[in-house]
Each structure stands twice: as C-alpha cells, then as structure tokens.
N, C-alpha and C positions, 0 to 999 in steps of 0.2 A: 055622264059622258063616256068617262072612258068605259064605264060597263058594255058600252053595246063594242065598241071594238074587238074583233074575233079574236085576236091575239091575247089579250085578259080574260077573254070568254072561255078560250081554250087552257090556258095557262089556272086557274079556276078550276075547272076540271080536273084537269090534270093533276095540282094540290087534294080535290076532295076525292079523284082515286084513292092517293097516295096513304089519306086520309083512312078511308074505308078500310084497303087491305092490309094498315097499321091494326088497325081493330080487329082486324080476322085473326092476323099473326097474333097479338096478343090472349085474345082468347083460347088459340091450340094453348102457344103457350101453356097458358092456365090451366088447360085441363089435362096435359102431360100425363097426370098417373090417372084420369079417371078409365076405369077399364070400360072397354067397348064404344072410344071418342074417337071419329072421323076425323083426322087431320080435314079442315076448311082452307078453301082458297074463293079470289074471287078472278073476274074478267078479264084478265087483262088491259091495259086501255088501248093499247094498239088496235085490238077487238070491237072495243067498243070505240074507237075512233074512227075503224074501220068499216063498218057500219050503215048500213045505209038510212035506218032509223033514227039515228048519233046527232043527225045536225050538225054533223062537220065535214060532211064530206060538200062535194060543189053544188051550192047554190043556185037558181035562177032569177036574179035581182030584175031580169028588162024579160021582154018578149024576145030576144034576140041570142039570149042564154041557156046555153044547155036544163036540163031539166033538174031540176030542184029535189030536194028530202024535205021530212016529215024531220020536225024534229022531238029529240025525244031520247031513249039510250039510261038503260036501267041499271046498276052494278050488281051482279047477281051471283053470292053465293055459290061454289059448288064442291060436292068431294075432289079430295087433291088424289090424281090417277097417281098410281103405280110406287103406290108407300105398304112397307110392308108392315106388317101387322106383331106387335109383339105378343106375348102368346097370352097377356088379359084382354085382347082383340084392340089397344088402344095404335092406331101408325103416326102418331104422332113423334117426330122427334127433334128433337131441340137444336139439336145443331145445324139440323134443314131449317130451324124456322131464322136461329141468327141470323142464317145465310139472309132470305127474307126480309128479315126488318133492314138487313144494310143495303139492300135492293130497295125497298121503298123509303132507306132516307135518300136516298141519291135521286130517289124520283119527285119526291118530295122538295128537294132542293133544285132542281133542274128545274122544277116549275118556277121557285123562288127567283129561279136566276131569269128565265125567260119574261116574269114580270118585273122586274128590276128593269131587264134591258128595253122592254117592251117602254115601258116608262119614262127612261133616259131621254129614247127617239122620241118622245111622246113631249116631250118639254124642250127638247131643239130645235124642235119643228116648233113649239110655241112661242119659243126664243128668251126659253129662262134656261139657268145652267144650273 
C-alpha cells in the first residue's frame, strides 16, 4: 500500500540516487592514482526531478488535470567538468571526492528523514502512534 504513495517513491528515488553517486565517488577515490583516469559524477537529483521523463512532474490523473508525463529517468554518469589533471593525466582530487561524499551522505540522510516523517504522518492518519 505505502509503495504507491508519491512521497515514498520520491524518498526511494532520492536514496537510490545517493547510493549510485556514492558508488561513483568510491570508484573515483579507488582510481585516484590511476594514470589517465577521469573523475566521474552522476546527474544531479534535481535535474532528474525536473526532467520531463522522470515521472515526478505534474501528472494528469483525471481529464480535467494538466498534461502528464511519461515515467522513466535514468541516472547517467559523466566526466566531471572543471577538474585539473595531474601530470599523469588523472583528474581525481581526493579532497574534492571527500567533500562530494559528505554531500551524498547528507542527501541519503535527507531521504531517510523524509521517509520516516511521511511514515509518521501515515501512521497518525491510520490512528497508530
């Protein structure tokens, strides 16, 4: 039942995005000394949220509603722009990756907090405390 509510779907998508980004950051840190390795990143969650194909924009559930969107939206990796290469061609900065990892942890914590809060509201609506 609760999986059909949009707030839970959104929290799940946000946590999944954070997990995907953490995996990319871990791969970057693992290849910090690999010659020629280019630092990677993923599409920001806000961009996925704003995209027309993500399924999170306004949707038509009745004839009188606005036009809807088509569900979808994948997390894409890309070379991180604006990074400076070392003499061996590697563009990974461990300090920068650590800051990105902190940002990902905050995003994941935010997703879990949204999930717990919505679950509390749902329990209150049902009458359970």
